[in-house]
ROGU-394768 format. One record per residue (C-alpha): residue number from 1; residue in three letters; x, y, z. Coordinates in Angstrom, 1 decimal, m for minus. Layout:
! ROGU-394768
[pt NUM; "ALA"; [X; Y; Z]]
...
***
This chain:
! ROGU-394768
[pt 1; "MET"; [48.7; m83.4; m95.1]]
[pt 2; "LEU"; [51.2; m86.2; m94.5]]
[pt 3; "GLY"; [50.0; m87.0; m91.0]]
[pt 4; "ARG"; [51.3; m90.6; m91.1]]
[pt 5; "HIS"; [54.8; m89.2; m90.6]]
[pt 6; "ARG"; [53.9; m86.6; m88.0]]
[pt 7; "LYS"; [54.5; m88.4; m84.7]]
[pt 8; "GLU"; [57.9; m89.9; m85.7]]
[pt 9; "ALA"; [59.3; m86.5; m86.9]]
[pt 10; "HIS"; [57.6; m84.5; m84.2]]
[pt 11; "VAL"; [59.7; m86.1; m81.5]]
[pt 12; "GLY"; [63.0; m84.9; m83.0]]
[pt 13; "SER"; [62.0; m81.4; m84.0]]
[pt 14; "SER"; [62.7; m78.3; m82.0]]
[pt 15; "ARG"; [62.3; m74.6; m82.1]]
[pt 16; "ASP"; [65.8; m74.2; m83.4]]
[pt 17; "GLU"; [65.4; m76.3; m86.5]]
[pt 18; "ARG"; [64.7; m74.4; m89.7]]
[pt 19; "LEU"; [61.0; m74.0; m90.7]]
[pt 20; "VAL"; [60.0; m72.6; m94.1]]
[pt 21; "PHE"; [56.5; m72.1; m95.6]]
[pt 22; "HIS"; [55.9; m71.9; m99.4]]
[pt 23; "ILE"; [52.5; m70.3; m100.1]]
[pt 24; "ASP"; [51.2; m70.7; m103.6]]
[pt 25; "MET"; [47.9; m69.2; m104.8]]
[pt 26; "ASP"; [45.6; m71.5; m106.7]]
[pt 27; "ALA"; [44.9; m70.4; m110.3]]
[pt 28; "PHE"; [45.7; m66.9; m109.2]]
[pt 29; "PHE"; [44.8; m64.7; m112.2]]
[pt 30; "ALA"; [41.6; m66.7; m112.9]]
[pt 31; "SER"; [40.6; m66.7; m109.2]]
[pt 32; "VAL"; [41.0; m62.9; m109.0]]
[pt 33; "GLU"; [38.8; m62.5; m112.1]]
[pt 34; "VAL"; [36.1; m64.7; m110.6]]
[pt 35; "MET"; [36.3; m62.8; m107.3]]
[pt 36; "CYS"; [35.7; m59.5; m109.2]]
[pt 37; "ARG"; [33.0; m61.0; m111.4]]
[pt 38; "PRO"; [30.8; m63.3; m109.3]]
[pt 39; "LYS"; [28.7; m64.5; m112.2]]
[pt 40; "LEU"; [31.8; m66.4; m113.4]]
[pt 41; "LYS"; [31.9; m68.7; m110.4]]
[pt 42; "GLY"; [31.7; m72.3; m111.3]]
[pt 43; "LEU"; [32.3; m71.6; m115.0]]
[pt 44; "PRO"; [35.4; m72.7; m117.0]]
[pt 45; "VAL"; [37.4; m69.4; m117.1]]
[pt 46; "ILE"; [40.7; m68.5; m118.7]]
[pt 47; "VAL"; [42.7; m65.3; m118.6]]
[pt 48; "SER"; [44.1; m64.7; m122.1]]
[pt 49; "GLY"; [44.1; m62.5; m125.2]]
[pt 50; "LYS"; [41.6; m62.7; m128.0]]
[pt 51; "PRO"; [41.4; m66.2; m129.5]]
[pt 52; "THR"; [41.7; m64.8; m133.0]]
[pt 53; "THR"; [45.2; m63.6; m132.2]]
[pt 54; "ARG"; [48.3; m65.7; m131.4]]
[pt 55; "SER"; [47.8; m65.2; m127.6]]
[pt 56; "VAL"; [48.2; m67.9; m125.0]]
[pt 57; "VAL"; [46.4; m68.8; m121.8]]
[pt 58; "ALA"; [47.9; m67.0; m118.8]]
[pt 59; "ALA"; [45.8; m68.8; m116.3]]
[pt 60; "ALA"; [43.0; m71.3; m116.2]]
[pt 61; "SER"; [40.4; m72.0; m113.5]]
[pt 62; "TYR"; [40.2; m75.6; m112.2]]
[pt 63; "GLU"; [36.8; m75.9; m114.0]]
[pt 64; "ALA"; [38.7; m75.1; m117.3]]
[pt 65; "ARG"; [41.5; m77.5; m116.4]]
[pt 66; "GLU"; [39.0; m80.4; m116.4]]
[pt 67; "TYR"; [38.9; m80.0; m120.2]]
[pt 68; "GLY"; [42.7; m80.2; m120.5]]
[pt 69; "ILE"; [43.3; m76.5; m120.7]]
[pt 70; "HIS"; [46.5; m75.2; m119.0]]
[pt 71; "SER"; [48.7; m72.1; m119.0]]
[pt 72; "ALA"; [50.8; m71.4; m122.0]]
[pt 73; "MET"; [48.3; m73.2; m124.3]]
[pt 74; "PRO"; [47.3; m71.2; m127.4]]
[pt 75; "THR"; [44.0; m69.5; m126.7]]
[pt 76; "ALA"; [42.5; m70.9; m129.9]]
[pt 77; "GLU"; [43.3; m74.5; m128.7]]
[pt 78; "ALA"; [41.6; m73.8; m125.4]]
[pt 79; "PHE"; [38.4; m72.8; m127.3]]
[pt 80; "ARG"; [38.6; m76.0; m129.4]]
[pt 81; "ARG"; [38.8; m78.1; m126.3]]
[pt 82; "CYS"; [36.0; m76.2; m124.5]]
[pt 83; "PRO"; [33.9; m74.1; m126.8]]
[pt 84; "HIS"; [31.9; m72.6; m123.9]]
[pt 85; "VAL"; [35.0; m71.5; m122.0]]
[pt 86; "VAL"; [34.9; m67.9; m120.8]]
[pt 87; "ALA"; [38.0; m65.9; m121.7]]
[pt 88; "VAL"; [38.7; m62.6; m119.9]]
[pt 89; "GLU"; [41.3; m60.0; m120.5]]
[pt 90; "GLY"; [43.9; m59.9; m117.8]]
[pt 91; "ASN"; [44.0; m56.9; m115.4]]
[pt 92; "PRO"; [47.6; m56.7; m114.1]]
[pt 93; "GLY"; [46.7; m53.8; m111.7]]
[pt 94; "GLN"; [44.3; m56.1; m109.8]]
[pt 95; "TYR"; [46.7; m58.9; m109.6]]
[pt 96; "ILE"; [49.5; m56.7; m108.2]]
[pt 97; "TYR"; [47.1; m55.2; m105.6]]
[pt 98; "VAL"; [46.0; m58.6; m104.4]]
[pt 99; "SER"; [49.6; m59.8; m104.4]]
[pt 100; "LEU"; [50.7; m56.9; m102.2]]
[pt 101; "GLU"; [47.8; m57.5; m99.8]]
[pt 102; "LEU"; [48.7; m61.1; m99.5]]
[pt 103; "LEU"; [52.2; m60.1; m98.5]]
[pt 104; "ARG"; [50.7; m58.0; m95.7]]
[pt 105; "ILE"; [49.1; m61.1; m94.3]]
[pt 106; "TYR"; [52.4; m63.1; m94.5]]
[pt 107; "LYS"; [54.4; m60.3; m92.9]]
[pt 108; "SER"; [52.1; m60.5; m89.8]]
[pt 109; "TYR"; [53.7; m63.9; m89.2]]
[pt 110; "SER"; [57.4; m63.2; m90.1]]
[pt 111; "THR"; [59.5; m60.3; m91.2]]
[pt 112; "VAL"; [61.4; m62.5; m93.6]]
[pt 113; "VAL"; [59.1; m62.9; m96.6]]
[pt 114; "GLU"; [60.4; m63.5; m100.1]]
[pt 115; "PRO"; [58.0; m62.9; m103.0]]
[pt 116; "TYR"; [59.0; m65.6; m105.5]]
[pt 117; "SER"; [56.5; m64.4; m108.1]]
[pt 118; "ILE"; [53.3; m62.5; m108.2]]
[pt 119; "ASP"; [51.3; m65.5; m106.8]]
[pt 120; "GLU"; [53.8; m67.3; m104.5]]
[pt 121; "ALA"; [56.1; m66.5; m101.7]]
[pt 122; "PHE"; [58.5; m68.1; m99.2]]
[pt 123; "VAL"; [58.1; m67.3; m95.5]]
[pt 124; "GLU"; [60.9; m68.0; m93.1]]
[pt 125; "MET"; [59.2; m69.1; m89.9]]
[pt 126; "THR"; [62.4; m70.0; m88.0]]
[pt 127; "GLY"; [62.6; m68.1; m84.7]]
[pt 128; "THR"; [59.0; m66.9; m84.8]]
[pt 129; "GLU"; [56.0; m68.0; m82.7]]
[pt 130; "CYS"; [55.4; m70.6; m85.4]]
[pt 131; "THR"; [57.2; m73.9; m84.5]]
[pt 132; "TRP"; [57.1; m77.5; m85.8]]
[pt 133; "GLU"; [54.5; m78.2; m83.1]]
[pt 134; "ASN"; [52.0; m75.7; m84.3]]
[pt 135; "ALA"; [52.9; m75.3; m88.0]]
[pt 136; "HIS"; [49.6; m77.0; m89.0]]
[pt 137; "GLU"; [47.5; m74.5; m87.1]]
[pt 138; "VAL"; [49.4; m71.5; m88.4]]
[pt 139; "ALA"; [49.1; m72.7; m92.0]]
[pt 140; "ARG"; [45.3; m73.2; m91.6]]
[pt 141; "GLU"; [45.0; m69.7; m90.1]]
[pt 142; "ILE"; [46.8; m68.2; m93.1]]
[pt 143; "LYS"; [44.6; m70.0; m95.5]]
[pt 144; "ARG"; [41.5; m68.9; m93.6]]
[pt 145; "ARG"; [42.6; m65.2; m93.6]]
[pt 146; "VAL"; [43.3; m65.4; m97.3]]
[pt 147; "ARG"; [39.8; m66.8; m98.0]]
[pt 148; "GLU"; [38.0; m64.3; m95.8]]
[pt 149; "ARG"; [40.0; m61.3; m97.2]]
[pt 150; "PHE"; [39.5; m62.2; m100.9]]
[pt 151; "GLY"; [36.2; m63.9; m101.1]]
[pt 152; "GLY"; [37.1; m67.5; m101.6]]
[pt 153; "ILE"; [40.5; m67.3; m103.2]]
[pt 154; "THR"; [42.5; m70.3; m102.0]]
[pt 155; "ALA"; [46.2; m71.0; m101.3]]
[pt 156; "SER"; [48.2; m74.3; m101.2]]
[pt 157; "ILE"; [50.9; m74.3; m98.5]]
[pt 158; "GLY"; [54.0; m76.4; m98.4]]
[pt 159; "ILE"; [56.0; m76.7; m95.1]]
[pt 160; "GLY"; [59.5; m78.0; m94.8]]
[pt 161; "PRO"; [62.9; m77.6; m93.3]]
[pt 162; "ASN"; [64.2; m75.6; m96.4]]
[pt 163; "LYS"; [63.0; m73.8; m99.5]]
[pt 164; "LEU"; [63.4; m76.8; m101.8]]
[pt 165; "ILE"; [61.2; m79.1; m99.7]]
[pt 166; "ALA"; [58.6; m76.5; m99.0]]
[pt 167; "LYS"; [58.3; m75.7; m102.7]]
[pt 168; "MET"; [57.9; m79.3; m103.6]]
[pt 169; "CYS"; [55.3; m79.8; m100.9]]
[pt 170; "SER"; [53.1; m76.9; m102.0]]
[pt 171; "GLY"; [52.3; m78.6; m105.3]]
[pt 172; "MET"; [51.4; m82.0; m103.9]]
[pt 173; "GLN"; [47.7; m81.4; m102.9]]
[pt 174; "LYS"; [46.5; m78.6; m105.0]]
[pt 175; "PRO"; [44.1; m76.8; m104.9]]
[pt 176; "ASP"; [43.6; m75.6; m101.4]]
[pt 177; "GLY"; [46.0; m78.1; m100.0]]
[pt 178; "MET"; [48.5; m78.3; m97.2]]
[pt 179; "THR"; [51.5; m80.6; m97.0]]
[pt 180; "ILE"; [54.1; m80.8; m94.3]]
[pt 181; "ILE"; [57.4; m82.8; m94.3]]
[pt 182; "TYR"; [59.3; m82.9; m91.1]]
[pt 183; "PRO"; [63.1; m82.9; m90.9]]
[pt 184; "GLY"; [64.4; m86.4; m91.9]]
[pt 185; "ASP"; [61.2; m87.4; m93.7]]
[pt 186; "PHE"; [62.1; m86.3; m97.2]]
[pt 187; "MET"; [63.0; m89.7; m98.5]]
[pt 188; "LYS"; [60.0; m91.4; m97.0]]
[pt 189; "VAL"; [57.8; m89.2; m99.1]]
[pt 190; "PHE"; [59.8; m88.6; m102.3]]
[pt 191; "ARG"; [62.0; m91.7; m102.8]]
[pt 192; "ASP"; [59.8; m93.3; m105.3]]
[pt 193; "ARG"; [58.6; m90.2; m107.1]]
[pt 194; "PRO"; [59.9; m89.2; m110.6]]
[pt 195; "VAL"; [62.8; m86.9; m110.8]]
[pt 196; "THR"; [60.6; m84.3; m112.5]]
[pt 197; "ASP"; [59.1; m83.7; m109.0]]
[pt 198; "ILE"; [62.3; m82.0; m108.0]]
[pt 199; "TRP"; [62.0; m78.3; m108.2]]
[pt 200; "GLY"; [63.7; m77.1; m111.4]]
[pt 201; "VAL"; [64.1; m80.5; m113.1]]
[pt 202; "GLY"; [62.4; m80.4; m116.5]]
[pt 203; "THR"; [61.6; m82.9; m119.2]]
[pt 204; "LYS"; [65.0; m82.6; m121.0]]
[pt 205; "THR"; [67.0; m83.2; m117.8]]
[pt 206; "ALA"; [64.7; m86.1; m116.9]]
[pt 207; "VAL"; [65.4; m87.7; m120.3]]
[pt 208; "ALA"; [69.1; m87.3; m119.9]]
[pt 209; "LEU"; [68.9; m88.9; m116.4]]
[pt 210; "GLY"; [66.7; m91.7; m117.8]]
[pt 211; "MET"; [69.4; m92.5; m120.3]]
[pt 212; "MET"; [71.7; m93.1; m117.3]]
[pt 213; "GLY"; [69.1; m95.4; m115.7]]
[pt 214; "VAL"; [67.9; m92.8; m113.2]]
[pt 215; "THR"; [64.1; m92.3; m113.1]]
[pt 216; "THR"; [63.2; m91.7; m109.4]]
[pt 217; "ILE"; [64.4; m89.3; m106.8]]
[pt 218; "GLY"; [65.7; m92.2; m104.7]]
[pt 219; "GLU"; [67.8; m93.5; m107.6]]
[pt 220; "LEU"; [69.2; m90.0; m108.2]]
[pt 221; "SER"; [70.2; m89.6; m104.5]]
[pt 222; "GLU"; [72.2; m92.9; m104.7]]
[pt 223; "PHE"; [73.8; m92.3; m108.1]]
[pt 224; "PRO"; [77.6; m91.6; m108.1]]
[pt 225; "VAL"; [78.2; m87.9; m107.9]]
[pt 226; "SER"; [81.3; m88.1; m110.1]]
[pt 227; "MET"; [79.2; m89.5; m113.0]]
[pt 228; "LEU"; [76.6; m86.8; m112.6]]
[pt 229; "ARG"; [79.3; m84.2; m112.6]]
[pt 230; "ARG"; [80.8; m85.6; m115.7]]
[pt 231; "ARG"; [77.5; m85.5; m117.5]]
[pt 232; "PHE"; [76.0; m82.2; m116.1]]
[pt 233; "GLY"; [79.0; m80.3; m114.8]]
[pt 234; "ILE"; [78.4; m78.4; m111.6]]
[pt 235; "MET"; [74.7; m79.0; m112.0]]
[pt 236; "GLY"; [75.3; m82.7; m111.4]]
[pt 237; "GLU"; [76.4; m82.1; m107.9]]
[pt 238; "ILE"; [73.4; m79.7; m107.3]]
[pt 239; "LEU"; [71.0; m82.4; m108.7]]
[pt 240; "HIS"; [72.4; m84.9; m106.2]]
[pt 241; "LEU"; [72.0; m82.5; m103.2]]
[pt 242; "MET"; [68.4; m81.7; m104.3]]
[pt 243; "ALA"; [67.6; m85.4; m104.6]]
[pt 244; "CYS"; [68.7; m85.8; m101.0]]
[pt 245; "GLY"; [66.5; m82.9; m100.0]]
[pt 246; "GLN"; [69.4; m80.6; m99.1]]
[pt 247; "ASP"; [69.2; m76.9; m99.7]]
[pt 248; "ASP"; [70.7; m74.1; m97.7]]
[pt 249; "THR"; [69.4; m71.2; m99.8]]
[pt 250; "PRO"; [68.2; m68.4; m97.6]]
[pt 251; "VAL"; [64.8; m66.8; m97.8]]
[pt 252; "VAL"; [65.6; m63.3; m99.1]]
[pt 253; "PRO"; [63.5; m60.6; m97.4]]
[pt 254; "TYR"; [61.4; m58.5; m99.8]]
[pt 255; "TYR"; [63.1; m55.3; m98.5]]
[pt 256; "GLU"; [66.5; m56.5; m99.6]]
[pt 257; "GLY"; [65.4; m57.2; m103.2]]
[pt 258; "MET"; [66.6; m59.9; m105.5]]
[pt 259; "PRO"; [69.8; m59.6; m107.4]]
[pt 260; "VAL"; [69.4; m59.0; m111.2]]
[pt 261; "ARG"; [70.9; m62.0; m112.9]]
[pt 262; "SER"; [69.8; m61.5; m116.5]]
[pt 263; "MET"; [67.8; m59.3; m118.8]]
[pt 264; "GLY"; [66.0; m60.5; m121.9]]
[pt 265; "HIS"; [63.1; m60.1; m124.3]]
[pt 266; "GLU"; [61.2; m62.5; m126.5]]
[pt 267; "HIS"; [58.6; m61.9; m129.2]]
[pt 268; "THR"; [55.9; m64.1; m130.8]]
[pt 269; "LEU"; [55.8; m63.3; m134.5]]
[pt 270; "PRO"; [52.4; m62.1; m136.0]]
[pt 271; "GLU"; [52.6; m65.2; m138.2]]
[pt 272; "ASP"; [55.0; m68.1; m138.5]]
[pt 273; "THR"; [57.9; m67.4; m140.9]]
[pt 274; "TRP"; [60.2; m69.7; m142.9]]
[pt 275; "ASP"; [62.4; m66.7; m143.8]]
[pt 276; "ILE"; [65.5; m66.5; m141.5]]
[pt 277; "ARG"; [66.0; m62.9; m142.6]]
[pt 278; "GLU"; [62.7; m61.9; m141.0]]
[pt 279; "ALA"; [63.7; m63.7; m137.8]]
[pt 280; "GLU"; [67.0; m61.8; m137.9]]
[pt 281; "LYS"; [65.1; m58.5; m138.0]]
[pt 282; "VAL"; [63.1; m59.5; m134.9]]
[pt 283; "LEU"; [66.3; m60.6; m133.2]]
[pt 284; "LEU"; [68.1; m57.3; m133.9]]
[pt 285; "ARG"; [65.2; m55.4; m132.5]]
[pt 286; "LEU"; [65.1; m57.5; m129.4]]
[pt 287; "CYS"; [68.9; m57.1; m129.0]]
[pt 288; "ASP"; [68.5; m53.4; m129.2]]
[pt 289; "GLN"; [65.8; m53.4; m126.5]]
[pt 290; "VAL"; [67.9; m55.6; m124.2]]
[pt 291; "ALA"; [71.0; m53.5; m124.6]]
[pt 292; "ARG"; [69.1; m50.3; m124.0]]
[pt 293; "ARG"; [67.6; m51.7; m120.9]]
[pt 294; "MET"; [71.0; m52.8; m119.6]]
[pt 295; "ARG"; [72.5; m49.4; m120.2]]
[pt 296; "LYS"; [69.5; m47.7; m118.4]]
[pt 297; "LYS"; [70.0; m50.0; m115.4]]
[pt 298; "GLU"; [73.8; m49.7; m115.6]]
[pt 299; "TYR"; [74.6; m53.4; m116.2]]
[pt 300; "MET"; [76.9; m55.3; m118.5]]
[pt 301; "GLY"; [76.9; m59.0; m119.2]]
[pt 302; "ASN"; [79.1; m61.6; m120.8]]
[pt 303; "VAL"; [76.7; m64.6; m121.4]]
[pt 304; "ILE"; [74.4; m64.3; m124.4]]
[pt 305; "SER"; [71.4; m66.6; m124.9]]
[pt 306; "MET"; [69.2; m67.1; m128.0]]
[pt 307; "ARG"; [65.8; m68.9; m128.0]]
[pt 308; "LEU"; [63.7; m70.1; m130.9]]
[pt 309; "ARG"; [60.3; m71.7; m130.8]]
[pt 310; "PHE"; [59.0; m73.4; m133.9]]
[pt 311; "SER"; [55.5; m73.8; m135.3]]
[pt 312; "ASP"; [55.2; m77.2; m133.7]]
[pt 313; "PHE"; [55.9; m75.5; m130.3]]
[pt 314; "GLU"; [59.3; m77.2; m129.9]]
[pt 315; "SER"; [61.9; m74.8; m128.6]]
[pt 316; "VAL"; [65.6; m74.6; m128.8]]
[pt 317; "GLY"; [67.8; m72.4; m126.6]]
[pt 318; "ARG"; [71.6; m72.0; m126.7]]
[pt 319; "GLN"; [74.0; m69.6; m124.9]]
[pt 320; "ARG"; [77.6; m68.5; m125.3]]
[pt 321; "LYS"; [80.0; m66.8; m122.9]]
[pt 322; "ILE"; [82.1; m64.1; m124.5]]
[pt 323; "ARG"; [85.6; m62.9; m123.3]]
[pt 324; "PHE"; [84.4; m59.4; m122.3]]
[pt 325; "TYR"; [81.4; m57.6; m120.8]]
[pt 326; "THR"; [79.1; m55.6; m123.0]]
[pt 327; "ASP"; [75.9; m53.6; m123.2]]
[pt 328; "GLU"; [76.0; m53.0; m126.9]]
[pt 329; "GLU"; [73.3; m54.4; m129.2]]
[pt 330; "ARG"; [75.8; m55.0; m132.1]]
[pt 331; "VAL"; [77.8; m57.4; m129.9]]
[pt 332; "ILE"; [74.7; m59.2; m128.5]]
[pt 333; "TYR"; [73.2; m59.4; m132.0]]
[pt 334; "ARG"; [76.4; m60.8; m133.5]]
[pt 335; "VAL"; [76.6; m63.7; m131.0]]
[pt 336; "ALA"; [72.8; m64.3; m130.9]]
[pt 337; "ARG"; [72.6; m64.3; m134.7]]
[pt 338; "ASP"; [75.4; m66.9; m135.0]]
[pt 339; "LEU"; [73.6; m69.1; m132.4]]
[pt 340; "MET"; [70.4; m68.7; m134.4]]
[pt 341; "HIS"; [72.0; m69.8; m137.7]]
[pt 342; "ARG"; [73.7; m72.8; m136.0]]
[pt 343; "HIS"; [70.5; m74.1; m134.5]]
[pt 344; "TRP"; [67.8; m73.0; m136.9]]
[pt 345; "ARG"; [66.1; m75.9; m138.5]]
[pt 346; "PRO"; [65.5; m75.2; m142.3]]
[pt 347; "GLY"; [62.0; m76.3; m143.3]]
[pt 348; "GLN"; [60.5; m75.5; m139.9]]
[pt 349; "ALA"; [58.6; m72.2; m139.5]]
[pt 350; "ILE"; [59.7; m69.9; m136.6]]
[pt 351; "ARG"; [57.0; m68.8; m134.2]]
[pt 352; "LEU"; [59.0; m67.0; m131.4]]
[pt 353; "VAL"; [62.4; m65.4; m131.1]]
[pt 354; "GLY"; [64.1; m64.5; m127.8]]
[pt 355; "VAL"; [67.4; m63.1; m126.6]]
[pt 356; "ASN"; [68.8; m62.8; m123.1]]
[pt 357; "CYS"; [72.0; m61.5; m121.5]]
[pt 358; "SER"; [73.3; m62.8; m118.2]]
[pt 359; "GLY"; [76.4; m62.8; m116.1]]
[pt 360; "LEU"; [75.6; m59.3; m115.2]]
[pt 361; "VAL"; [77.8; m56.9; m113.3]]
[pt 362; "ARG"; [77.5; m53.2; m112.5]]
[pt 363; "VAL"; [79.1; m50.8; m115.0]]
[pt 364; "PRO"; [81.6; m49.3; m112.6]]
[pt 365; "GLU"; [83.1; m52.7; m111.9]]
[pt 366; "VAL"; [83.3; m53.5; m115.6]]
[pt 367; "MET"; [85.0; m50.2; m116.4]]
[pt 368; "GLN"; [87.8; m51.2; m114.1]]
[pt 369; "ILE"; [88.1; m54.7; m115.5]]
[pt 370; "ASP"; [87.9; m53.6; m119.2]]
[pt 371; "LEU"; [89.2; m50.1; m119.2]]
[pt 372; "PHE"; [91.4; m50.4; m122.3]]
[pt 373; "ARG"; [88.7; m51.9; m124.3]]
[pt 374; "GLN"; [86.3; m49.2; m123.3]]
[pt 375; "ARG"; [88.8; m46.5; m124.4]]
[pt 376; "ASP"; [89.1; m48.2; m127.8]]
[pt 377; "GLU"; [85.3; m48.0; m128.3]]
[pt 378; "ASP"; [84.9; m44.5; m126.9]]
[pt 379; "SER"; [83.4; m43.2; m130.1]]
[pt 380; "HIS"; [80.8; m45.9; m130.3]]
[pt 381; "ARG"; [79.9; m45.3; m126.6]]
[pt 382; "LYS"; [79.3; m41.6; m127.4]]
[pt 383; "LEU"; [76.9; m42.7; m130.2]]
[pt 384; "LEU"; [75.0; m45.0; m127.9]]
[pt 385; "ASN"; [74.7; m42.2; m125.3]]
[pt 386; "ALA"; [73.3; m39.9; m128.0]]
[pt 387; "LEU"; [70.8; m42.5; m129.2]]
[pt 388; "ASP"; [69.7; m43.1; m125.6]]
[pt 389; "ALA"; [69.3; m39.4; m124.9]]
[pt 390; "ILE"; [67.1; m39.0; m128.0]]
[pt 391; "ARG"; [64.9; m41.9; m127.1]]
[pt 392; "ASP"; [64.6; m40.8; m123.5]]
[pt 393; "LYS"; [63.3; m37.4; m124.6]]
[pt 394; "PHE"; [61.3; m38.2; m127.7]]
[pt 395; "GLY"; [60.3; m41.8; m127.2]]
[pt 396; "GLU"; [61.4; m45.2; m128.4]]
[pt 397; "GLU"; [60.2; m44.7; m131.9]]
[pt 398; "ALA"; [62.1; m41.4; m132.4]]
[pt 399; "ILE"; [65.2; m43.1; m134.0]]
[pt 400; "THR"; [65.9; m46.6; m135.2]]
[pt 401; "ARG"; [67.9; m48.6; m137.7]]
[pt 402; "ALA"; [66.8; m48.3; m141.3]]
[pt 403; "ARG"; [66.7; m52.1; m141.6]]
[pt 404; "LEU"; [64.0; m52.2; m139.0]]
[pt 405; "ILE"; [61.6; m49.7; m140.5]]
[pt 406; "SER"; [58.3; m51.5; m141.3]]
[pt 407; "ARG"; [54.6; m51.1; m141.1]]
[pt 408; "ASN"; [54.8; m52.8; m137.7]]
[pt 409; "ALA"; [57.2; m50.4; m136.2]]
[pt 410; "LYS"; [54.5; m48.7; m134.1]]
[pt 411; "MET"; [53.6; m51.9; m132.5]]
[pt 412; "TRP"; [57.2; m52.4; m131.3]]
[pt 413; "TYR"; [58.0; m48.9; m130.1]]
[pt 414; "SER"; [54.9; m47.3; m128.6]]
[pt 415; "LYS"; [55.2; m46.7; m124.9]]
[pt 416; "HIS"; [52.2; m48.9; m124.3]]
[pt 417; "ARG"; [51.5; m52.2; m126.1]]
[pt 418; "VAL"; [49.1; m51.5; m129.0]]
[pt 419; "SER"; [45.7; m53.2; m128.5]]
[pt 420; "GLU"; [42.7; m53.3; m130.8]]
[pt 421; "PRO"; [39.4; m51.6; m129.8]]
[pt 422; "ARG"; [37.5; m53.1; m127.0]]
[pt 423; "PHE"; [34.6; m55.3; m128.0]]
[pt 424; "MET"; [32.0; m57.6; m126.6]]
[pt 425; "ARG"; [30.5; m60.9; m127.7]]
[pt 426; "MET"; [30.4; m61.5; m131.4]]
[pt 427; "GLY"; [27.6; m63.2; m133.3]]
[pt 428; "LEU"; [24.9; m62.6; m130.6]]
[pt 429; "GLY"; [21.4; m62.2; m132.0]]
[pt 430; "GLU"; [22.3; m63.6; m135.4]]
[pt 431; "ASP"; [21.4; m66.9; m137.0]]
[pt 432; "ARG"; [25.0; m67.9; m137.8]]
[pt 433; "PRO"; [26.9; m70.2; m135.5]]
[pt 434; "PRO"; [28.7; m68.5; m132.7]]
[pt 435; "SER"; [32.2; m67.2; m133.5]]
[pt 436; "ILE"; [35.3; m68.5; m131.8]]
[pt 437; "MET"; [35.2; m65.1; m130.0]]
[pt 438; "ALA"; [31.8; m65.8; m128.4]]
[pt 439; "GLY"; [33.3; m66.5; m125.0]]
[pt 440; "TRP"; [35.8; m63.7; m124.9]]
[pt 441; "HIS"; [35.3; m60.6; m122.7]]
[pt 442; "ASP"; [37.5; m57.6; m122.3]]
[pt 443; "ALA"; [35.7; m55.4; m119.7]]
[pt 444; "ALA"; [32.4; m57.2; m120.3]]
[pt 445; "PRO"; [29.8; m54.7; m119.0]]
[pt 446; "ASN"; [27.2; m57.5; m119.2]]
[pt 447; "LEU"; [28.9; m59.2; m116.3]]
[pt 448; "ASP"; [28.6; m58.1; m112.7]]
[pt 449; "SER"; [31.8; m56.5; m111.6]]
[pt 450; "ILE"; [32.6; m55.6; m108.1]]
[pt 451; "PRO"; [35.5; m53.6; m106.7]]
[pt 452; "LEU"; [38.3; m55.2; m104.7]]
[pt 453; "PRO"; [37.7; m55.2; m100.9]]
[pt 454; "PRO"; [39.1; m52.3; m99.1]]
[pt 455; "GLY"; [42.5; m52.5; m97.4]]
***
């Protein structure tokens, strides 16, 4: 809590000035698992798949983070860093339930609540009983209600005059923190902080800015906008506004929904491959899935993106805008395959392949824009409709391209993701050293499990 700025900002604040909360749950998935399995409290816990597979850590408790474990880390690496870490299988149903119950708490303070993800939300407090004068008390009350409702699960809250500042605040004092920045105080707090503290600015953008001599938020706010625009395009101007703490993005109420901006899929290969042809097969299958999903939701797009991750975990992503809108896998694949060949690094094994289509518009709008092109491809459209009808009736695996038939086809096309039989600890009661699986649990009946509290 940045109390040293409170008195000065407090004088100039009023009920009419915008007030936004960003509420971010701490180690959400792991915290829910500990809540449901009390014996895990105080232990290093990760939510992940089995360490003998190519799974990654979805969430890590703060006890596990002390060993350098973090989300997106390979599960096997997490076990190498902390051999006694307890890994549990994720339970999406539990997380969704808790997330919805959290929204109930937030909605008791404001009707304008935007779920930003399953474990965080923006709350527009402007015009409510919450003002700049009592924002601290309201935030503390929300944190207390969350703890009492869910047995110790904690939240970090950022409070600011817009979404950008509130989001940046919520990460400053994790876990179980609360940070407030009053109107006009943004630069006092963030001027000397690195540009990566700006919401959405990653390592690559920071490197590009560093080559221009910009390393702090204060330097970015004073850098000529024309030079930023020349280097980053329209994003250069947005970077400048963000560095000044300016953001007029509205909090979108949950009942209005969020606009669909893109659709995509990615897949981690069962094992790294140096064969570009195998990567092409994966890409084709992903393009088919994306295109079918777009047709089902009645969208078309004109920006196609391709993503590769190599065995050293370095990633490359590129996109291309085409002259027309499409929802056909052959068009998406043709563009994505070209991007793949242009940016594939021969000699480096491929670990993950992804494809995405953005610039989405509704099909009726596209039909007006591109009517003549649609007529020319009427026969192919009929084929796609027939394929979709077959899959809708008989399942995704009912029909596919001959090129994609393989022993792994069932894994791709089953309605539910294929999982191996459930199992418990391995190596118990034997004289051999514990297996890397020793700390992994799926439903772990040897652990106490309690139901979620009633609504």
